[in-house]
N, CA, C and O atoms as CSV, one atom per row, in Angstrom:
chain,resi,resn,atom,element,x,y,z
A,1,MET,N,N,149.686,106.064,86.528
A,1,MET,CA,C,150.914,106.153,87.294
A,1,MET,C,C,151.939,105.241,86.634
A,1,MET,O,O,151.688,104.052,86.433
A,2,ASN,N,N,153.078,105.799,86.305
A,2,ASN,CA,C,154.078,105.012,85.595
A,2,ASN,C,C,155.099,104.413,86.567
A,2,ASN,O,O,155.064,104.658,87.773
A,3,GLU,N,N,156.001,103.625,85.998
A,3,GLU,CA,C,156.996,102.886,86.783
A,3,GLU,C,C,157.911,103.806,87.600
A,3,GLU,O,O,158.265,103.487,88.735
A,4,ASP,N,N,158.292,104.953,87.014
A,4,ASP,CA,C,159.171,105.892,87.723
A,4,ASP,C,C,158.505,106.435,88.985
A,4,ASP,O,O,159.158,106.601,90.015
A,5,ARG,N,N,157.225,106.708,88.902
A,5,ARG,CA,C,156.526,107.240,90.073
A,5,ARG,C,C,156.447,106.191,91.188
A,5,ARG,O,O,156.632,106.502,92.364
A,6,ILE,N,N,156.173,104.969,90.802
A,6,ILE,CA,C,156.072,103.894,91.805
A,6,ILE,C,C,157.424,103.661,92.465
A,6,ILE,O,O,157.526,103.611,93.691
A,7,GLU,N,N,158.468,103.518,91.638
A,7,GLU,CA,C,159.812,103.292,92.192
A,7,GLU,C,C,160.267,104.479,93.036
A,7,GLU,O,O,160.897,104.298,94.078
A,8,GLY,N,N,159.952,105.684,92.590
A,8,GLY,CA,C,160.336,106.874,93.339
A,8,GLY,C,C,159.666,106.931,94.696
A,8,GLY,O,O,160.308,107.247,95.699
A,9,ASN,N,N,158.385,106.629,94.733
A,9,ASN,CA,C,157.674,106.629,96.021
A,9,ASN,C,C,158.206,105.551,96.954
A,9,ASN,O,O,158.347,105.777,98.155
A,10,LEU,N,N,158.500,104.377,96.398
A,10,LEU,CA,C,159.050,103.305,97.233
A,10,LEU,C,C,160.432,103.675,97.772
A,10,LEU,O,O,160.755,103.402,98.928
A,11,ARG,N,N,161.237,104.297,96.919
A,11,ARG,CA,C,162.581,104.697,97.363
A,11,ARG,C,C,162.499,105.779,98.436
A,11,ARG,O,O,163.255,105.749,99.407
A,12,ALA,N,N,161.585,106.733,98.265
A,12,ALA,CA,C,161.413,107.784,99.265
A,12,ALA,C,C,160.931,107.190,100.589
A,12,ALA,O,O,161.379,107.603,101.659
A,13,LEU,N,N,160.031,106.236,100.516
A,13,LEU,CA,C,159.545,105.576,101.731
A,13,LEU,C,C,160.674,104.811,102.411
A,13,LEU,O,O,160.807,104.848,103.634
A,14,GLY,N,N,161.489,104.115,101.614
A,14,GLY,CA,C,162.643,103.401,102.172
A,14,GLY,C,C,163.632,104.360,102.817
A,14,GLY,O,O,164.220,104.047,103.853
A,15,GLY,N,N,163.817,105.532,102.207
A,15,GLY,CA,C,164.708,106.541,102.770
A,15,GLY,C,C,164.211,107.054,104.114
A,15,GLY,O,O,164.993,107.282,105.037
A,16,LYS,N,N,162.897,107.230,104.207
A,16,LYS,CA,C,162.330,107.658,105.493
A,16,LYS,C,C,162.556,106.588,106.561
A,16,LYS,O,O,162.884,106.894,107.707
A,17,ALA,N,N,162.374,105.326,106.160
A,17,ALA,CA,C,162.591,104.232,107.110
A,17,ALA,C,C,164.047,104.196,107.555
A,17,ALA,O,O,164.337,103.950,108.726
A,18,GLU,N,N,164.963,104.440,106.620
A,18,GLU,CA,C,166.386,104.496,106.977
A,18,GLU,C,C,166.666,105.623,107.975
A,18,GLU,O,O,167.438,105.448,108.917
A,19,GLN,N,N,166.047,106.753,107.763
A,19,GLN,CA,C,166.244,107.881,108.668
A,19,GLN,C,C,165.761,107.552,110.073
A,19,GLN,O,O,166.417,107.879,111.062
A,20,VAL,N,N,164.605,106.899,110.148
A,20,VAL,CA,C,164.079,106.505,111.464
A,20,VAL,C,C,165.025,105.511,112.123
A,20,VAL,O,O,165.313,105.613,113.316
A,21,ALA,N,N,165.509,104.542,111.335
A,21,ALA,CA,C,166.442,103.560,111.888
A,21,ALA,C,C,167.719,104.248,112.374
A,21,ALA,O,O,168.277,103.880,113.408
A,22,GLY,N,N,168.172,105.243,111.622
A,22,GLY,CA,C,169.368,105.983,112.027
A,22,GLY,C,C,169.149,106.766,113.306
A,22,GLY,O,O,170.050,106.856,114.140
A,23,ARG,N,N,167.965,107.332,113.472
A,23,ARG,CA,C,167.659,108.066,114.702
A,23,ARG,C,C,167.595,107.123,115.902
A,23,ARG,O,O,168.102,107.425,116.982
A,24,VAL,N,N,166.947,105.957,115.676
A,24,VAL,CA,C,166.788,104.998,116.774
A,24,VAL,C,C,168.148,104.472,117.227
A,24,VAL,O,O,168.406,104.359,118.425
A,25,THR,N,N,169.018,104.151,116.264
A,25,THR,CA,C,170.319,103.583,116.607
A,25,THR,C,C,171.370,104.656,116.893
A,25,THR,O,O,172.451,104.352,117.399
A,26,GLY,N,N,171.053,105.907,116.569
A,26,GLY,CA,C,172.018,106.982,116.773
A,26,GLY,C,C,173.106,106.997,115.708
A,26,GLY,O,O,174.159,107.600,115.916
A,27,ASP,N,N,172.875,106.349,114.574
A,27,ASP,CA,C,173.865,106.268,113.501
A,27,ASP,C,C,173.607,107.406,112.510
A,27,ASP,O,O,172.633,107.366,111.758
A,28,ALA,N,N,174.460,108.399,112.508
A,28,ALA,CA,C,174.297,109.568,111.642
A,28,ALA,C,C,174.449,109.200,110.167
A,28,ALA,O,O,173.764,109.759,109.310
A,29,LYS,N,N,175.344,108.263,109.874
A,29,LYS,CA,C,175.581,107.861,108.489
A,29,LYS,C,C,174.306,107.265,107.876
A,29,LYS,O,O,173.960,107.581,106.738
A,30,VAL,N,N,173.619,106.417,108.616
A,30,VAL,CA,C,172.381,105.801,108.130
A,30,VAL,C,C,171.313,106.872,107.932
A,30,VAL,O,O,170.551,106.820,106.967
A,31,ARG,N,N,171.258,107.842,108.844
A,31,ARG,CA,C,170.290,108.930,108.712
A,31,ARG,C,C,170.547,109.744,107.446
A,31,ARG,O,O,169.608,110.073,106.722
A,32,VAL,N,N,171.794,110.068,107.176
A,32,VAL,CA,C,172.141,110.859,105.983
A,32,VAL,C,C,171.848,110.064,104.719
A,32,VAL,O,O,171.298,110.602,103.758
A,33,GLU,N,N,172.213,108.780,104.718
A,33,GLU,CA,C,171.922,107.941,103.554
A,33,GLU,C,C,170.413,107.856,103.319
A,33,GLU,O,O,169.960,107.857,102.175
A,34,GLY,N,N,169.647,107.784,104.389
A,34,GLY,CA,C,168.188,107.761,104.269
A,34,GLY,C,C,167.653,109.046,103.667
A,34,GLY,O,O,166.755,109.022,102.826
A,35,ALA,N,N,168.214,110.177,104.107
A,35,ALA,CA,C,167.776,111.464,103.560
A,35,ALA,C,C,168.106,111.556,102.070
A,35,ALA,O,O,167.315,112.078,101.284
A,36,LEU,N,N,169.279,111.044,101.685
A,36,LEU,CA,C,169.655,111.057,100.272
A,36,LEU,C,C,168.739,110.154,99.441
A,36,LEU,O,O,168.323,110.515,98.340
A,37,ASP,N,N,168.437,108.984,99.984
A,37,ASP,CA,C,167.523,108.072,99.280
A,37,ASP,C,C,166.134,108.691,99.141
A,37,ASP,O,O,165.491,108.564,98.099
A,38,GLU,N,N,165.682,109.355,100.187
A,38,GLU,CA,C,164.370,109.993,100.132
A,38,GLU,C,C,164.361,111.086,99.051
A,38,GLU,O,O,163.417,111.181,98.267
A,39,ALA,N,N,165.409,111.902,99.017
A,39,ALA,CA,C,165.488,112.971,98.016
A,39,ALA,C,C,165.545,112.394,96.601
A,39,ALA,O,O,164.901,112.910,95.687
A,40,ALA,N,N,166.318,111.323,96.427
A,40,ALA,CA,C,166.400,110.693,95.107
A,40,ALA,C,C,165.050,110.104,94.704
A,40,ALA,O,O,164.661,110.182,93.539
A,41,GLY,N,N,164.343,109.522,95.653
A,41,GLY,CA,C,163.020,108.972,95.372
A,41,GLY,C,C,162.029,110.049,94.990
A,41,GLY,O,O,161.223,109.863,94.078
A,42,ARG,N,N,162.083,111.173,95.681
A,42,ARG,CA,C,161.188,112.293,95.340
A,42,ARG,C,C,161.507,112.834,93.943
A,42,ARG,O,O,160.598,113.174,93.184
A,43,ALA,N,N,162.785,112.911,93.609
A,43,ALA,CA,C,163.176,113.384,92.275
A,43,ALA,C,C,162.677,112.418,91.196
A,43,ALA,O,O,162.186,112.849,90.152
A,44,GLN,N,N,162.802,111.124,91.446
A,44,GLN,CA,C,162.329,110.133,90.485
A,44,GLN,C,C,160.809,110.226,90.333
A,44,GLN,O,O,160.290,110.081,89.226
A,45,ASP,N,N,160.101,110.463,91.424
A,45,ASP,CA,C,158.648,110.627,91.375
A,45,ASP,C,C,158.285,111.863,90.549
A,45,ASP,O,O,157.349,111.814,89.751
A,46,LEU,N,N,159.005,112.963,90.729
A,46,LEU,CA,C,158.745,114.173,89.945
A,46,LEU,C,C,158.997,113.930,88.458
A,46,LEU,O,O,158.252,114.412,87.604
A,47,TYR,N,N,160.050,113.181,88.162
A,47,TYR,CA,C,160.334,112.820,86.769
A,47,TYR,C,C,159.173,112.015,86.189
A,47,TYR,O,O,158.753,112.251,85.056
A,48,GLY,N,N,158.662,111.075,86.960
A,48,GLY,CA,C,157.513,110.279,86.513
A,48,GLY,C,C,156.283,111.137,86.299
A,48,GLY,O,O,155.526,110.913,85.355
A,49,GLN,N,N,156.074,112.125,87.172
A,49,GLN,CA,C,154.939,113.026,87.004
A,49,GLN,C,C,155.074,113.830,85.708
A,49,GLN,O,O,154.093,114.039,84.995
A,50,ALA,N,N,156.291,114.274,85.410
A,50,ALA,CA,C,156.526,115.029,84.177
A,50,ALA,C,C,156.258,114.158,82.948
A,50,ALA,O,O,155.682,114.622,81.964
A,51,LYS,N,N,156.683,112.890,83.016
A,51,LYS,CA,C,156.417,111.977,81.909
A,51,LYS,C,C,154.918,111.773,81.722
A,51,LYS,O,O,154.425,111.756,80.595
A,52,ASP,N,N,154.193,111.618,82.831
A,52,ASP,CA,C,152.741,111.460,82.748
A,52,ASP,C,C,152.084,112.695,82.141
A,52,ASP,O,O,151.186,112.579,81.308
A,53,ALA,N,N,152.532,113.873,82.560
A,53,ALA,CA,C,151.960,115.115,82.033
A,53,ALA,C,C,152.225,115.250,80.540
A,53,ALA,O,O,151.342,115.662,79.788
A,54,ALA,N,N,153.434,114.907,80.105
A,54,ALA,CA,C,153.763,114.981,78.682
A,54,ALA,C,C,152.928,113.989,77.877
A,54,ALA,O,O,152.467,114.304,76.780
A,55,SER,N,N,152.739,112.814,78.413
A,55,SER,CA,C,151.933,111.806,77.734
A,55,SER,C,C,150.480,112.259,77.623
A,55,SER,O,O,149.850,112.078,76.581
A,56,ASP,N,N,149.947,112.847,78.695
A,56,ASP,CA,C,148.571,113.347,78.673
A,56,ASP,C,C,148.422,114.481,77.663
A,56,ASP,O,O,147.423,114.546,76.947
A,57,ALA,N,N,149.406,115.373,77.601
A,57,ALA,CA,C,149.350,116.486,76.652
A,57,ALA,C,C,149.375,115.964,75.218
A,57,ALA,O,O,148.653,116.470,74.358
A,58,TYR,N,N,150.196,114.965,74.962
A,58,TYR,CA,C,150.265,114.371,73.621
A,58,TYR,C,C,148.919,113.744,73.255
A,58,TYR,O,O,148.431,113.919,72.139
A,59,ASP,N,N,148.326,113.016,74.196
A,59,ASP,CA,C,147.031,112.393,73.937
A,59,ASP,C,C,145.969,113.444,73.639
A,59,ASP,O,O,145.159,113.263,72.730
A,60,ASP,N,N,145.963,114.543,74.396
A,60,ASP,CA,C,144.996,115.618,74.173
A,60,ASP,C,C,145.202,116.248,72.799
A,60,ASP,O,O,144.233,116.551,72.103
A,61,LEU,N,N,146.450,116.444,72.409
A,61,LEU,CA,C,146.757,117.024,71.106
A,61,LEU,C,C,146.303,116.090,69.984
A,61,LEU,O,O,145.741,116.542,68.987
A,62,ALA,N,N,146.542,114.814,70.144
A,62,ALA,CA,C,146.122,113.844,69.134
A,62,ALA,C,C,144.599,113.808,69.016
A,62,ALA,O,O,144.066,113.713,67.910
A,63,ASP,N,N,143.895,113.884,70.148
A,63,ASP,CA,C,142.433,113.914,70.121
A,63,ASP,C,C,141.926,115.169,69.418
A,63,ASP,O,O,140.979,115.110,68.633
A,64,GLY,N,N,142.564,116.309,69.705
A,64,GLY,CA,C,142.170,117.557,69.064
A,64,GLY,C,C,142.375,117.515,67.564
A,64,GLY,O,O,141.536,117.997,66.803
A,65,ALA,N,N,143.486,116.942,67.136
A,65,ALA,CA,C,143.749,116.821,65.698
A,65,ALA,C,C,142.722,115.911,65.037
A,65,ALA,O,O,142.267,116.196,63.929
A,66,GLN,N,N,142.356,114.833,65.695
A,66,GLN,CA,C,141.354,113.920,65.145
A,66,GLN,C,C,140.003,114.614,65.043
A,66,GLN,O,O,139.288,114.436,64.057
A,67,ASN,N,N,139.643,115.410,66.064
A,67,ASN,CA,C,138.374,116.137,66.031
A,67,ASN,C,C,138.361,117.151,64.887
A,67,ASN,O,O,137.346,117.301,64.207
A,68,ALA,N,N,139.478,117.847,64.671
A,68,ALA,CA,C,139.565,118.814,63.577
A,68,ALA,C,C,139.440,118.107,62.224
A,68,ALA,O,O,138.749,118.585,61.324
A,69,GLU,N,N,140.111,116.977,62.097
A,69,GLU,CA,C,140.022,116.220,60.850
A,69,GLU,C,C,138.589,115.772,60.584
A,69,GLU,O,O,138.103,115.866,59.456
A,70,ASP,N,N,137.910,115.282,61.629
A,70,ASP,CA,C,136.522,114.852,61.477
A,70,ASP,C,C,135.625,116.015,61.075
A,70,ASP,O,O,134.749,115.856,60.224
A,71,PHE,N,N,135.833,117.190,61.680
A,71,PHE,CA,C,135.032,118.365,61.350
A,71,PHE,C,C,135.240,118.768,59.896
A,71,PHE,O,O,134.273,119.030,59.181
A,72,ILE,N,N,136.500,118.819,59.454
A,72,ILE,CA,C,136.791,119.227,58.079
A,72,ILE,C,C,136.225,118.213,57.087
A,72,ILE,O,O,135.643,118.589,56.069
A,73,ARG,N,N,136.398,116.930,57.388
A,73,ARG,CA,C,135.872,115.885,56.499
A,73,ARG,C,C,134.351,116.005,56.369
A,73,ARG,O,O,133.808,115.921,55.267
A,74,GLU,N,N,133.678,116.198,57.488
A,74,GLU,CA,C,132.216,116.312,57.469
A,74,GLU,C,C,131.798,117.558,56.690
A,74,GLU,O,O,130.837,117.506,55.923
A,75,PHE,N,N,132.507,118.685,56.874
A,75,PHE,CA,C,132.184,119.930,56.173
A,75,PHE,C,C,132.341,119.748,54.667
A,75,PHE,O,O,131.471,120.159,53.899
A,76,VAL,N,N,133.447,119.134,54.239
A,76,VAL,CA,C,133.707,118.942,52.813
A,76,VAL,C,C,132.676,117.997,52.200
A,76,VAL,O,O,132.204,118.233,51.087
A,77,GLU,N,N,132.328,116.943,52.908
A,77,GLU,CA,C,131.382,115.959,52.365
A,77,GLU,C,C,129.965,116.504,52.289
A,77,GLU,O,O,129.229,116.160,51.364
A,78,THR,N,N,129.563,117.344,53.235
A,78,THR,CA,C,128.181,117.842,53.245
A,78,THR,C,C,128.021,119.157,52.483
A,78,THR,O,O,126.901,119.514,52.116
A,79,ARG,N,N,129.098,119.877,52.240
A,79,ARG,CA,C,129.024,121.174,51.541
A,79,ARG,C,C,130.096,121.256,50.451
A,79,ARG,O,O,131.021,122.061,50.564
A,80,PRO,N,N,129.992,120.454,49.418
A,80,PRO,CA,C,131.063,120.441,48.403
A,80,PRO,C,C,131.166,121.760,47.627
A,80,PRO,O,O,132.273,122.180,47.290
A,81,TYR,N,N,130.041,122.418,47.337
A,81,TYR,CA,C,130.109,123.668,46.571
A,81,TYR,C,C,130.690,124.807,47.407
A,81,TYR,O,O,131.457,125.626,46.902
A,82,THR,N,N,130.328,124.852,48.658
A,82,THR,CA,C,130.910,125.864,49.547
A,82,THR,C,C,132.405,125.637,49.680
A,82,THR,O,O,133.183,126.592,49.679
A,83,THR,N,N,132.811,124.385,49.793
A,83,THR,CA,C,134.233,124.054,49.895
A,83,THR,C,C,134.981,124.481,48.636
A,83,THR,O,O,136.084,125.023,48.717
A,84,ALA,N,N,134.378,124.235,47.468
A,84,ALA,CA,C,135.017,124.623,46.214
A,84,ALA,C,C,135.147,126.139,46.116
A,84,ALA,O,O,136.170,126.651,45.663
A,85,ALA,N,N,134.106,126.855,46.544
A,85,ALA,CA,C,134.149,128.320,46.505
A,85,ALA,C,C,135.220,128.850,47.454
A,85,ALA,O,O,135.953,129.775,47.103
A,86,LEU,N,N,135.317,128.280,48.638
A,86,LEU,CA,C,136.343,128.707,49.590
A,86,LEU,C,C,137.743,128.420,49.058
A,86,LEU,O,O,138.649,129.238,49.219
A,87,ALA,N,N,137.923,127.273,48.430
A,87,ALA,CA,C,139.229,126.930,47.859
A,87,ALA,C,C,139.591,127.885,46.717
A,87,ALA,O,O,140.746,128.288,46.579
A,88,LEU,N,N,138.589,128.244,45.897
A,88,LEU,CA,C,138.827,129.189,44.808
A,88,LEU,C,C,139.241,130.555,45.355
A,88,LEU,O,O,140.187,131.164,44.857
A,89,CYS,N,N,138.537,131.033,46.374
A,89,CYS,CA,C,138.879,132.330,46.990
A,89,CYS,C,C,140.275,132.293,47.616
A,89,CYS,O,O,141.052,133.235,47.462
A,90,ALA,N,N,140.586,131.222,48.310
A,90,ALA,CA,C,141.906,131.107,48.938
A,90,ALA,C,C,142.999,131.096,47.873
A,90,ALA,O,O,144.041,131.726,48.060
A,91,GLY,N,N,142.785,130.398,46.766
A,91,GLY,CA,C,143.758,130.370,45.682
A,91,GLY,C,C,143.926,131.738,45.046
A,91,GLY,O,O,145.046,132.151,44.746
A,92,TRP,N,N,142.823,132.444,44.839
A,92,TRP,CA,C,142.887,133.784,44.262
A,92,TRP,C,C,143.678,134.724,45.171
A,92,TRP,O,O,144.524,135.484,44.700
A,93,LEU,N,N,143.393,134.666,46.509
A,93,LEU,CA,C,144.111,135.521,47.457
A,93,LEU,C,C,145.602,135.207,47.486
A,93,LEU,O,O,146.430,136.118,47.499
A,94,LEU,N,N,145.938,133.949,47.497
A,94,LEU,CA,C,147.355,133.562,47.484
A,94,LEU,C,C,148.035,134.022,46.193
A,94,LEU,O,O,149.189,134.449,46.214
A,95,GLY,N,N,147.317,133.933,45.070
A,95,GLY,CA,C,147.870,134.391,43.804
A,95,GLY,C,C,148.096,135.897,43.794
A,95,GLY,O,O,149.090,136.370,43.243
A,96,ARG,N,N,147.190,136.649,44.394
A,96,ARG,CA,C,147.330,138.095,44.464
A,96,ARG,C,C,148.495,138.491,45.353
A,96,ARG,O,O,149.165,139.489,45.085
A,97,MET,N,N,148.743,137.741,46.387
A,97,MET,CA,C,149.837,138.065,47.314
A,97,MET,C,C,151.200,137.854,46.648
A,97,MET,O,O,152.183,138.496,47.020
A,98,GLY,N,N,151.253,136.969,45.683
A,98,GLY,CA,C,152.521,136.667,45.037
A,98,GLY,C,C,152.887,137.629,43.926
A,98,GLY,O,O,154.019,137.601,43.442
A,99,ARG,N,N,151.959,138.482,43.505
A,99,ARG,CA,C,152.233,139.424,42.417
A,99,ARG,C,C,152.938,140.658,42.931
A,99,ARG,O,O,152.673,141.129,44.037
A,100,HIS,N,N,153.840,141.175,42.116
A,100,HIS,CA,C,154.549,142.405,42.455
A,100,HIS,C,C,154.128,143.481,41.468
A,100,HIS,O,O,154.164,143.271,40.255
A,101,ASN,N,N,153.733,144.623,41.985
A,101,ASN,CA,C,153.390,145.752,41.119
A,101,ASN,C,C,154.655,146.552,40.847
A,101,ASN,O,O,155.373,146.938,41.769
A,102,ALA,N,N,154.913,146.791,39.585
A,102,ALA,CA,C,156.132,147.527,39.248
A,102,ALA,C,C,155.855,148.954,38.883
A,102,ALA,O,O,156.782,149.703,38.575
C-alpha cells in the first residue's frame, strides 16, 4: 500500500466525518465540503491502486525476463552444439529472406 492510498483513505474518512458533522449541525456547506473531500480521497486512493498495479506488473515483467535469460543461458551452456546448429539455421534462413530472385 503506497502513500497515495493511505492519504486517500484518510481524506475520504475525514470527508465522511465532515458530512456527519454537517448533518448534526444542519450546516449544508460543511456537508457539501465533506462530500467533496470524500470524493477527492476516493480518487486519490484509486490513483494509488493504479500505481500499485503498474508497479506489480513491472515486477512481474522483470521476473519473467530474468527467468527467460536464465533458461537461455542454461540451454546455451549445456547444449553448445545444438545452439550452434540453431544459430547456423537461423542465419541461413535470414540470408535466404534477404535475397531477391530476378
